[in-house]
C-alpha positions as CSV (number, residue, x, y, z in Angstrom):
1,M,217.0,260.7,87.1
2,A,217.5,257.4,89.0
3,C,213.9,257.5,90.2
4,A,212.6,258.1,86.6
5,C,214.7,255.1,85.4
6,R,213.2,252.9,88.0
7,E,209.7,254.0,87.1
8,W,210.4,253.3,83.4
9,R,211.7,249.8,84.2
10,R,208.7,249.1,86.3
11,A,206.3,250.1,83.5
12,Q,208.3,248.0,81.0
13,R,207.9,244.9,83.2
14,L,204.1,245.6,83.4
15,F,203.9,245.9,79.7
16,K,205.9,242.7,79.1
17,S,203.6,240.6,81.4
18,S,200.3,242.2,80.1
19,E,200.3,240.1,76.9
20,I,199.3,243.2,75.0
21,T,201.0,243.1,71.5
22,E,203.7,245.5,70.5
23,E,201.4,247.2,68.1
24,F,198.6,247.6,70.7
25,K,201.2,249.2,73.1
26,K,201.3,252.2,70.8
27,L,197.6,252.9,71.1
28,S,196.6,255.9,73.2
29,F,193.8,258.4,73.6
30,E,195.9,261.0,71.7
31,N,196.0,258.9,68.5
32,F,192.3,257.9,68.6
33,R,190.3,259.9,66.0
34,T,187.4,261.4,68.0
35,A,185.7,263.4,65.2
36,G,182.1,262.1,64.9
37,K,182.5,259.6,67.7
38,H,180.3,259.2,70.7
39,P,180.8,262.1,73.1
40,S,181.1,259.7,76.1
41,V,184.3,258.3,74.7
42,K,186.9,259.8,77.1
43,D,189.7,258.7,79.4
44,E,187.5,259.4,82.5
45,Y,188.0,255.8,83.7
46,V,191.7,256.1,84.2
47,Q,191.3,259.3,86.1
48,A,188.7,257.7,88.4
49,Y,190.5,254.4,88.8
50,P,192.3,255.2,92.1
51,D,189.0,256.1,93.7
52,V,186.9,253.3,92.4
53,C,189.3,250.3,92.1
54,G,188.3,248.8,95.5
55,R,184.6,249.1,95.0
56,R,182.1,246.7,93.5
57,R,181.3,249.1,90.6
58,N,184.9,249.5,89.5
59,S,184.9,248.3,85.9
60,I,184.3,249.7,82.4
61,A,182.4,248.2,79.4
62,L,182.4,249.5,75.8
63,L,179.7,247.9,73.8
64,G,179.0,248.5,70.1
65,N,179.6,247.6,66.5
66,P,182.9,246.3,65.1
67,G,185.4,249.0,64.2
68,S,183.9,251.6,66.6
69,G,187.1,251.9,68.6
70,K,186.3,249.7,71.6
71,T,189.5,247.8,71.7
72,H,191.6,250.9,70.9
73,L,190.1,252.9,73.7
74,L,190.3,250.1,76.3
75,T,193.9,249.4,75.2
76,A,194.7,253.0,75.7
77,A,193.2,252.8,79.2
78,A,195.2,249.7,79.9
79,N,198.4,251.3,78.7
80,D,197.7,254.4,80.8
81,L,197.0,252.3,83.9
82,M,200.4,250.6,83.5
83,R,202.4,253.6,82.4
84,R,201.0,256.2,84.7
85,L,199.6,254.3,87.7
86,H,201.8,251.2,87.5
87,V,198.7,248.9,87.7
88,P,199.2,245.4,86.4
89,V,196.9,244.5,83.5
90,L,196.3,241.2,81.7
91,Y,194.9,241.2,78.1
92,F,192.6,238.3,77.1
93,P,190.9,238.2,73.7
94,F,187.9,236.0,74.2
95,V,188.0,233.9,71.0
96,E,191.7,233.6,70.4
97,G,192.4,233.2,74.1
98,F,190.1,230.3,74.6
99,N,191.3,228.7,71.4
100,D,194.9,228.8,72.7
101,L,193.8,227.2,76.0
102,K,191.8,224.5,74.2
103,R,194.9,223.6,72.2
104,D,197.0,223.2,75.3
105,F,195.0,222.3,78.5
106,T,198.3,222.3,80.5
107,L,198.1,226.1,80.4
108,L,194.5,226.3,81.7
109,E,195.0,226.3,85.5
110,D,197.8,228.8,85.5
111,K,196.1,231.1,83.0
112,L,192.7,231.1,84.8
113,N,194.5,231.8,88.1
114,R,196.3,234.8,86.5
115,M,193.0,236.1,85.1
116,K,191.4,235.9,88.5
117,Q,194.3,237.4,90.5
118,I,195.6,240.1,88.1
119,E,194.8,243.6,89.3
120,V,193.0,244.5,86.1
121,L,191.7,242.1,83.5
122,F,191.1,243.3,79.9
123,L,188.5,241.0,78.5
124,D,188.2,241.8,74.8
125,D,185.3,240.9,72.4
126,L,183.2,238.9,74.8
127,F,180.9,236.4,73.0
128,K,182.0,237.8,69.6
129,P,179.3,237.0,67.1
130,A,179.8,234.7,64.1
131,G,177.2,235.1,61.3
132,G,175.4,237.7,63.3
133,K,174.9,235.3,66.3
134,P,176.7,235.5,69.6
135,R,178.9,232.5,70.2
136,A,180.3,230.7,73.3
137,T,180.5,227.1,74.2
138,E,179.2,225.9,77.6
139,W,182.9,225.4,78.6
140,Q,183.8,228.9,77.7
141,I,180.9,230.3,79.6
142,E,181.7,228.1,82.6
143,Q,185.4,229.3,82.7
144,T,184.4,232.9,82.1
145,Y,181.9,232.8,84.9
146,S,184.5,231.4,87.3
147,I,186.8,234.2,86.5
148,V,184.2,237.0,86.6
149,N,182.6,235.7,89.8
150,Y,186.0,235.6,91.6
151,R,186.7,239.2,90.5
152,Y,183.1,240.3,91.4
153,L,183.4,238.9,94.9
154,N,186.9,240.3,95.4
155,H,186.3,243.7,93.8
156,K,188.9,243.3,91.0
157,P,188.3,245.5,88.0
158,I,187.6,244.4,84.4
159,L,188.0,246.3,81.1
160,L,185.3,244.8,78.9
161,S,184.5,245.1,75.2
162,S,181.7,243.4,73.3
163,E,179.7,243.8,70.1
164,L,176.6,242.7,72.0
165,E,174.1,244.9,73.7
166,A,173.7,244.6,77.5
167,E,170.5,242.5,77.2
168,E,172.2,240.1,74.9
169,I,175.1,239.5,77.3
170,V,172.6,238.7,80.0
171,R,170.7,236.3,77.7
172,M,174.0,234.4,77.0
173,D,174.2,233.7,80.8
174,E,172.3,235.6,83.4
175,A,174.6,235.0,86.3
176,L,177.6,236.0,84.4
177,G,176.0,238.9,82.5
178,T,174.4,240.5,85.5
179,R,177.6,240.5,87.5
180,L,179.5,242.1,84.6
181,L,176.9,244.8,84.1
182,E,176.8,245.6,87.8
183,M,180.6,245.9,87.9
184,C,180.5,248.2,84.8
185,Q,177.4,250.2,85.8
186,D,179.2,253.5,86.4
187,F,181.3,253.2,83.2
188,L,179.1,251.6,80.6
189,V,179.3,253.2,77.2
190,V,177.3,252.1,74.1
191,L,178.8,253.2,70.8
192,K,175.9,253.8,68.5
193,G,175.6,254.8,64.9
194,N,175.7,253.3,61.4
195,S,178.9,251.6,60.2
196,F,180.0,254.6,58.1
197,E,179.7,257.0,61.0
198,I,181.6,255.1,63.7
199,N,183.7,252.4,62.0
200,H,187.2,253.8,61.7
201,R,188.0,251.2,59.0
202,L,185.4,252.8,56.7
203,E,186.3,256.5,57.3
204,G,186.4,258.5,54.1
205,M,184.4,256.0,52.0
206,V,181.2,258.2,51.9
């Protein structure tokens, strides 16, 4: 019983420092509706993590349309990593995260160091499009490259979601994109289909 309590407290500390919201902490593979979804959407990454975490190809990317479950599934993976394997995870939503940093540059150095050093970085909605076009400032790309390159060189895993295709990520910045795709090569899932087939927000409308 004492051991179980220690494990629970340890997991709670990891959740608190992850910056994952209380609502997102409830997300799991069990409460994701899989009917009609891509057959490759599984929790295989969490199962493989102890074997791959120290390798170059140790990361996972889910690419696809909005509402296809990318954030849900990667949050479920992050929650499992913290709860079951006690792996520290840091959540960083690309648009909101950089907006927060831009408003207060005093946070920048500490936040970038955390993003480099944390055992697993969850990078959500990379280069999220606006008006159908991928968006990122030169400053955002520069900071993201610094983080990704450090993690690439030091074999630190990334959980990545993006609405862009792999080729579009590379076009945004080749050095950054090719590093990410190499890291995610063994766990790269593209969620395809029309919006009414894969967008959980539109389920039941047709």
